[in-house]
VMD Tcl script that draws the C-alpha trace (Angstrom):
set ca {
  {0.08 0.22 0.04}
  {1.13 3.50 -0.92}
  {2.53 5.68 2.19}
  {0.62 8.81 3.36}
  {4.04 10.35 2.54}
  {3.99 8.95 -0.95}
  {0.41 10.16 -1.63}
  {1.50 13.66 -0.52}
  {4.53 13.78 -2.77}
  {2.16 12.46 -5.72}
  {-0.33 15.64 -4.45}
  {2.85 17.89 -4.76}
  {3.82 16.95 -7.83}
  {0.48 17.40 -9.37}
  {0.17 20.63 -7.66}
  {-2.92 19.70 -5.85}
  {-3.38 20.29 -2.09}
  {-4.95 17.05 -0.23}
  {-6.83 17.19 2.94}
  {-6.19 14.37 5.34}
  {-9.60 12.78 4.36}
  {-8.30 12.84 0.56}
  {-4.76 11.29 1.47}
  {-6.54 8.38 3.12}
  {-9.18 7.97 0.04}
  {-6.34 8.55 -2.66}
  {-4.17 5.92 -0.66}
  {-6.72 3.26 -1.07}
  {-8.01 4.31 -4.51}
  {-4.19 4.34 -6.00}
  {-3.40 0.86 -4.08}
  {-6.11 -0.41 -5.92}
  {-5.00 1.04 -9.45}
  {-1.67 -0.24 -9.18}
  {-3.04 -3.51 -8.08}
  {-4.49 -3.71 -11.68}
  {-1.67 -2.46 -13.46}
  {0.45 -5.65 -11.51}
  {-2.42 -7.85 -13.16}
  {-1.88 -6.30 -16.52}
  {1.81 -6.87 -16.18}
  {1.17 -10.73 -15.78}
  {-0.57 -10.85 -19.16}
  {1.76 -12.70 -21.86}
  {2.09 -9.98 -24.92}
  {5.07 -11.84 -26.34}
  {4.38 -11.81 -30.40}
  {1.29 -9.49 -30.21}
  {1.42 -6.26 -32.62}
  {1.28 -3.08 -31.22}
  {-2.14 -1.40 -31.49}
  {-2.62 2.40 -31.48}
  {-5.94 2.76 -33.51}
  {-8.61 0.15 -32.98}
  {-11.23 1.82 -35.05}
  {-10.08 1.70 -38.40}
  {-10.78 5.06 -39.17}
  {-8.39 7.39 -41.11}
  {-7.76 11.08 -41.29}
  {-10.40 13.10 -43.38}
  {-9.10 16.05 -43.28}
  {-8.57 17.96 -46.94}
  {-5.13 18.95 -47.61}
  {-3.91 22.32 -46.57}
  {-3.65 24.35 -50.18}
  {-3.39 27.85 -50.85}
  {-6.30 29.43 -52.91}
  {-5.69 32.60 -54.81}
  {-8.52 34.75 -53.91}
  {-10.54 35.92 -57.13}
  {-12.19 38.88 -55.56}
  {-9.77 39.89 -52.97}
  {-11.12 43.75 -52.67}
  {-14.82 42.22 -52.32}
  {-13.16 40.16 -49.36}
  {-11.21 43.15 -47.94}
  {-14.50 45.37 -48.04}
  {-16.15 42.91 -45.46}
  {-13.19 43.39 -42.94}
  {-13.54 46.10 -40.19}
  {-10.29 47.54 -41.04}
  {-7.50 46.92 -43.59}
  {-4.12 48.42 -44.42}
  {-2.18 48.19 -47.35}
  {-4.55 45.66 -48.80}
  {-4.58 43.03 -45.67}
  {-6.59 42.92 -42.63}
  {-6.04 44.96 -39.79}
  {-5.85 43.07 -36.35}
  {-5.17 44.33 -32.96}
  {-1.51 43.49 -31.57}
  {-1.47 40.53 -29.27}
  {1.88 41.23 -27.57}
}
mol new
graphics top color blue
foreach p $ca { graphics top sphere $p radius 0.5 }
foreach p [lrange $ca 0 end-1] q [lrange $ca 1 end] { graphics top cylinder $p $q radius 0.2 }
display resetview
């Protein structure tokens, strides 16, 4: 079982302030989780392929391609402010 000090150290590393009740609760919960991890370590995975995607979905985004605007002036006319043929925006720094 995790010690009180180990739980407090994990809380400090996570930057989470823990009350005494939470320390006791997390001691039990984390011990249960670590028990499950120990069980998983016992599983023989020799010869199995790594799996990082199980749904079979593929990237369906369109390629990012620059397209010349045919009506640049019309597009710029919709902007609140422009300068030298570009959109004018507030500085962010």
